C-alpha positions as CSV (number, residue, x, y, z in Angstrom):
1,X,-17.6,-2.0,16.3
2,X,-20.1,-3.3,18.9
3,X,-17.1,-4.6,21.0
4,X,-13.8,-2.8,21.6
5,X,-11.7,-5.9,21.7
6,X,-9.6,-6.9,18.7
7,X,-7.3,-10.0,18.7
8,X,-4.2,-10.1,16.5
9,X,-2.9,-13.6,16.0
10,X,0.7,-13.4,14.8
11,X,3.2,-10.6,15.2
12,X,4.9,-9.3,12.1
13,X,5.6,-6.0,10.2
14,X,1.9,-5.6,9.1
15,X,0.1,-6.8,12.2
16,X,2.3,-4.8,14.6
17,X,1.7,-1.7,12.4
18,X,-2.0,-2.3,12.6
19,X,-1.7,-2.5,16.4
20,X,0.3,0.8,16.5
21,X,-2.3,2.5,14.2
22,X,-5.3,1.3,16.2
23,X,-3.7,2.6,19.4
24,X,-3.7,6.0,17.9
25,X,-7.3,5.9,16.7
26,X,-9.9,8.1,18.4
27,X,-12.1,5.2,19.3
28,X,-10.5,3.2,22.1
29,X,-9.9,-0.4,21.4
30,X,-8.4,-3.3,23.5
31,X,-5.7,-5.1,21.5
32,X,-4.9,-8.6,22.5
33,X,-1.8,-10.1,20.8
34,X,-0.3,-13.5,20.3
35,X,2.8,-14.9,18.6
36,X,4.3,-18.4,18.6
37,X,7.5,-16.7,19.8
38,X,6.5,-15.2,23.1
39,X,9.5,-12.8,23.1
40,X,8.3,-11.2,19.9
41,X,4.8,-10.7,21.2
42,X,6.2,-9.3,24.5
43,X,8.4,-6.9,22.6
44,X,5.4,-5.7,20.5
45,X,3.5,-5.1,23.7
46,X,6.4,-3.1,25.3
47,X,6.5,-1.0,22.2
48,X,2.8,-0.3,22.4
49,X,1.3,-2.5,19.7
50,X,-0.7,-4.6,22.1
51,X,-2.4,-4.0,25.4
52,X,-2.2,-7.6,26.5
53,X,-0.5,-10.7,25.3
54,X,-1.7,-14.3,25.5
55,X,0.4,-17.4,25.2
56,X,-2.1,-19.4,23.1
57,X,-4.0,-18.3,20.0
58,X,-7.4,-19.6,21.1
59,X,-7.6,-17.7,24.5
60,X,-6.3,-14.6,22.7
61,X,-9.5,-14.5,20.6
62,X,-12.0,-14.9,23.4
63,X,-14.4,-11.9,23.6
64,X,-13.0,-10.3,20.4
65,X,-15.5,-9.1,17.8
66,X,-12.6,-8.8,15.2
67,X,-9.8,-11.3,14.9
68,X,-6.8,-10.5,12.6
69,X,-4.8,-13.6,11.7
70,X,-1.3,-12.6,10.7
71,X,0.3,-16.0,10.2
72,X,2.4,-17.5,7.3
73,X,0.3,-19.0,4.6
74,X,1.3,-22.6,5.5
75,X,0.0,-22.0,9.1
76,X,-3.3,-20.4,8.3
77,X,-5.5,-23.5,8.2
78,X,-4.1,-24.9,11.5
79,X,-4.5,-21.5,13.1
80,X,-8.2,-21.4,12.0
81,X,-8.7,-24.8,13.6
82,X,-7.0,-23.7,16.9
83,X,-9.0,-20.5,17.3
84,X,-12.4,-21.8,16.1
85,X,-13.7,-23.1,19.5
86,X,-12.8,-19.8,21.1
87,X,-14.6,-17.5,18.7
88,X,-17.7,-15.8,20.0
89,X,-20.9,-15.8,18.0
90,X,-20.9,-13.2,15.3
91,X,-17.1,-12.7,15.4
92,X,-15.4,-11.5,12.2
93,X,-12.2,-13.1,11.2
94,X,-9.8,-11.6,8.6
95,X,-6.2,-12.3,7.7
96,X,-3.1,-10.5,6.2
97,X,-1.7,-13.1,3.8
98,X,-1.1,-12.0,0.2
99,X,-2.8,-15.0,-1.5
100,X,-6.5,-15.1,-0.9
101,X,-8.3,-18.1,-2.6
102,X,-6.8,-20.9,-0.5
103,X,-7.3,-18.9,2.7
104,X,-11.0,-18.5,1.8
105,X,-11.3,-22.2,1.2
106,X,-9.8,-23.0,4.5
107,X,-12.0,-20.5,6.3
108,X,-15.1,-22.0,4.8
109,X,-13.9,-25.5,5.7
110,X,-12.6,-24.8,9.2
111,X,-14.3,-21.8,10.8
112,X,-17.7,-22.3,12.4
113,X,-20.8,-21.0,10.6
114,X,-21.5,-18.6,13.5
115,X,-18.6,-16.4,12.5
116,X,-17.9,-14.4,9.3
117,X,-14.7,-14.4,7.2
118,X,-13.3,-11.6,5.1
119,X,-9.9,-12.0,3.5
120,X,-7.5,-9.1,3.9
121,X,-4.3,-7.9,2.1
122,X,-2.6,-4.6,3.0
123,X,-0.6,-2.9,0.3
124,X,1.4,0.0,1.6
125,X,1.4,3.2,-0.6
126,X,4.8,3.3,-2.2
127,X,4.7,7.1,-2.1
128,X,4.8,6.7,1.7
129,X,7.2,3.8,2.2
130,X,9.5,4.1,-0.8
131,X,11.0,1.0,-2.4
132,X,13.4,-0.3,0.3
133,X,12.6,-3.7,1.8
134,X,10.7,-3.6,5.1
135,X,10.6,-6.4,7.6
136,X,10.2,-7.1,11.3
137,X,9.2,-5.0,14.3
138,X,11.9,-2.4,13.8
139,X,10.2,-1.2,10.6
140,X,6.6,-1.5,11.9
141,X,4.8,1.8,12.5
142,X,1.4,3.4,12.1
143,X,2.9,5.5,9.3
144,X,3.5,2.4,7.2
145,X,-0.3,2.0,6.7
146,X,-1.3,5.6,5.9
147,X,-2.8,5.9,2.5
148,X,-2.3,2.1,2.0
149,X,-4.7,0.1,-0.1
150,X,-6.5,-2.4,2.2
151,X,-7.8,-5.1,-0.1
152,X,-10.7,-7.2,1.2
153,X,-12.0,-10.4,-0.4
154,X,-15.3,-11.3,1.5
155,X,-16.6,-14.9,1.6
156,X,-19.9,-15.3,-0.2
157,X,-21.7,-15.6,3.1
158,X,-20.2,-12.5,4.8
159,X,-23.0,-10.2,6.1
160,X,-23.1,-6.5,5.7
161,X,-22.0,-6.0,9.2
162,X,-18.7,-7.8,8.5
163,X,-18.2,-5.5,5.5
164,X,-18.8,-2.5,7.7
165,X,-16.3,-3.6,10.3
166,X,-13.6,-4.2,7.7
167,X,-14.3,-0.8,6.2
168,X,-13.9,0.6,9.7
169,X,-10.7,-1.2,10.2
170,X,-9.2,0.2,7.0
171,X,-10.1,3.7,7.8
172,X,-9.0,3.3,11.4
173,X,-5.5,2.7,10.2
174,X,-5.8,5.5,7.7
175,X,-5.9,3.1,4.7
176,X,-8.3,2.8,1.8
177,X,-10.8,-0.1,1.9
178,X,-10.9,-1.9,-1.5
179,X,-13.2,-4.8,-2.0
180,X,-12.1,-7.1,-4.8
181,X,-13.1,-10.5,-6.2
182,X,-10.8,-13.2,-4.8
183,X,-10.0,-14.7,-8.3
184,X,-9.1,-11.3,-9.7
185,X,-7.0,-10.5,-6.7
186,X,-4.9,-13.7,-7.0
187,X,-4.7,-13.4,-10.8
188,X,-3.2,-10.0,-10.5
189,X,-0.8,-11.2,-7.8
190,X,0.6,-13.9,-10.0
191,X,2.0,-11.4,-12.4
192,X,4.0,-9.4,-9.9
193,X,5.0,-12.0,-7.4
194,X,4.8,-15.5,-8.7
195,X,6.2,-14.8,-12.2
196,X,9.3,-12.9,-10.9
197,X,10.1,-15.8,-8.6
198,X,10.0,-18.3,-11.5
199,X,12.0,-16.0,-13.7
200,X,14.7,-15.7,-11.1
201,X,14.9,-19.5,-10.6
202,X,15.1,-20.0,-14.4
203,X,17.9,-17.4,-14.8
204,X,19.9,-19.1,-12.1
205,X,19.4,-22.6,-13.5
206,X,20.4,-21.4,-16.9
207,X,23.7,-20.0,-15.6
208,X,24.9,-21.2,-12.3
209,X,26.7,-24.6,-12.5
210,X,26.2,-24.9,-16.2
211,X,29.1,-25.4,-18.6
212,X,31.3,-22.3,-18.5
213,X,30.0,-21.1,-15.2
214,X,33.4,-21.2,-13.5
215,X,34.6,-18.6,-15.9
216,X,31.2,-16.8,-16.3
217,X,31.0,-16.2,-12.5
218,X,34.0,-13.9,-12.8
219,X,32.0,-11.5,-14.9
220,X,28.8,-11.7,-12.8
221,X,28.4,-8.4,-10.9
222,X,25.8,-6.1,-9.5
223,X,23.3,-6.6,-12.4
224,X,23.3,-10.4,-12.0
225,X,23.1,-10.1,-8.2
226,X,20.2,-7.7,-8.4
227,X,18.4,-9.9,-11.0
228,X,18.7,-13.0,-8.8
229,X,18.3,-11.5,-5.3
230,X,14.7,-12.6,-5.0
231,X,15.6,-16.3,-4.9
232,X,16.6,-15.9,-1.2
233,X,13.0,-15.6,-0.2
234,X,11.5,-18.0,-2.8
235,X,11.4,-21.0,-0.5
236,X,9.3,-19.0,1.9
237,X,6.9,-18.1,-0.9
238,X,6.8,-21.6,-2.3
239,X,3.3,-22.4,-0.8
240,X,1.9,-19.3,-2.4
241,X,3.5,-20.0,-5.7
242,X,2.1,-23.6,-5.8
243,X,-1.4,-22.8,-4.5
244,X,-1.7,-20.0,-7.1
245,X,-0.3,-22.2,-9.8
246,X,-3.2,-21.8,-12.2
247,X,-2.8,-18.1,-12.4
248,X,1.0,-18.3,-12.4
249,X,0.9,-20.7,-15.3
250,X,-1.3,-18.3,-17.3
251,X,1.3,-15.5,-16.7
252,X,4.2,-17.9,-17.4
253,X,2.7,-18.7,-20.8
254,X,2.7,-15.0,-21.6
255,X,6.3,-14.8,-20.5
256,X,7.4,-17.8,-22.6
257,X,5.6,-16.2,-25.6
258,X,7.6,-13.0,-25.1
259,X,10.9,-14.8,-24.7
260,X,10.3,-16.7,-27.9
261,X,9.5,-13.5,-29.7
262,X,12.8,-11.9,-28.4
263,X,14.6,-15.0,-29.5
264,X,13.1,-14.7,-32.9
265,X,14.3,-11.1,-33.2
266,X,17.8,-12.1,-32.3
267,X,17.8,-15.0,-34.8
268,X,16.5,-12.8,-37.5
269,X,19.1,-10.1,-36.8
270,X,16.3,-7.5,-36.6
271,X,18.2,-4.8,-34.6
272,X,15.6,-2.1,-35.2
273,X,12.7,-4.2,-33.8
274,X,14.9,-5.4,-30.8
275,X,15.9,-1.8,-30.1
276,X,12.3,-0.7,-30.2
277,X,11.2,-3.5,-27.8
278,X,14.0,-2.6,-25.3
279,X,13.0,1.1,-25.4
280,X,9.3,0.3,-24.8
281,X,10.2,-1.9,-21.9
282,X,12.4,0.7,-20.4
283,X,9.7,3.4,-20.9
284,X,7.2,1.1,-19.2
285,X,9.3,0.6,-16.2
286,X,10.1,4.3,-15.9
287,X,6.4,5.1,-16.1
288,X,5.7,2.6,-13.3
289,X,8.5,4.0,-11.1
290,X,7.1,7.5,-11.5
291,X,3.7,6.3,-10.6
292,X,5.1,4.7,-7.5
293,X,6.8,7.9,-6.4
294,X,3.5,9.8,-6.8
295,X,1.4,7.1,-5.1
296,X,0.2,3.9,-6.7
297,X,-3.5,4.7,-6.4
298,X,-3.3,8.2,-8.0
299,X,-4.7,9.2,-11.3
300,X,-2.3,10.0,-14.1
301,X,-0.6,13.4,-13.5
302,X,-1.9,13.7,-10.0
303,X,-0.1,13.2,-6.7
304,X,-1.4,11.6,-3.5
305,X,-4.0,8.9,-3.0
306,X,-7.2,9.3,-4.9
307,X,-10.8,8.1,-4.4
308,X,-11.4,4.4,-3.9
309,X,-15.1,3.5,-4.3
310,X,-17.2,2.8,-1.2
311,X,-18.0,-0.7,-0.2
312,X,-21.4,-0.7,-1.9
313,X,-20.1,0.2,-5.3
314,X,-17.1,-2.1,-5.0
315,X,-19.3,-5.1,-4.0
316,X,-21.6,-4.2,-6.9
317,X,-18.6,-4.2,-9.3
318,X,-17.6,-7.6,-7.9
319,X,-21.0,-9.0,-8.6
320,X,-21.8,-7.3,-11.9
321,X,-18.4,-6.6,-13.4
322,X,-16.7,-3.3,-14.1
323,X,-13.7,-3.9,-11.9
324,X,-11.3,-2.6,-14.6
325,X,-13.0,0.7,-14.7
326,X,-13.5,1.5,-11.0
327,X,-14.5,5.0,-10.0
328,X,-12.4,6.5,-7.3
329,X,-13.3,8.5,-4.2
330,X,-11.3,11.1,-2.3
331,X,-10.9,10.9,1.4
332,X,-13.7,12.7,3.2
333,X,-16.3,12.1,0.4
334,X,-19.3,10.1,1.5
335,X,-19.4,6.5,0.6
336,X,-21.7,5.2,-2.1
337,X,-25.1,4.1,-0.8
């Protein structure tokens, strides 16, 4: 980092945690924060996430080498437009939204050529945070990011210096930098976020307010409530679902195919095949939950975070393939040249 000033535009669970973690880093940095709700930004400053708070996003970015945009997906493009005139030459802009392809398009369209953009997505290590929902400043902490996977999706024009700064940022918060192709990233996200949202909506539409629901609802208990709980946040995730629709449709086709197969087993009365299918699904979920408890990035049978390849190898994989068979690197090992 040539400059020690970092701007964080937007105050939420992730960005506040980044602030807390950077304040603990051995290299001193000056953290300037902003939030559309001044009270939230002020609270984050009082708790130590920011050194200074600005009332407008543009001025908050002035003099910063690194700008972290932590805004809802629907506000990203307008935020890029607001901060663009204030970015210094050579500044690096990253974000924290889960969906990356549309953000990359907006960055290429809106940000000036004199700055670099690298998309970012922090995935906390489940072995560290568990499975309970986390939200807001009350749950924000530096511990949240330790051994996290910090995904980066660089723009095609991002220079090596921008890659180095993002790698520094990940390691400064004690996370693992992980460079991944933007299309692969969003394709993977569709299966574990977009698809569950649609499944929840379909389940509710197939039951609530349909013929017999007035009686059916008397039988609906914990299992039905748990299976449909995600719908509370679906309206917030609607932009991500729609903008990632091509990948979601691909996953939805696979789900429909599986539902048709299950329907066929029931119609044919094939109890043995149905029982086997249910057992395989239960075993798969159990295996996944065990992996979460050990740490999502660990090798089979090993606990704790394992090696994530250095930026050079990861970017080479992005360009030449091999993403499915990534090597891993333990903390402390030298990065690939």
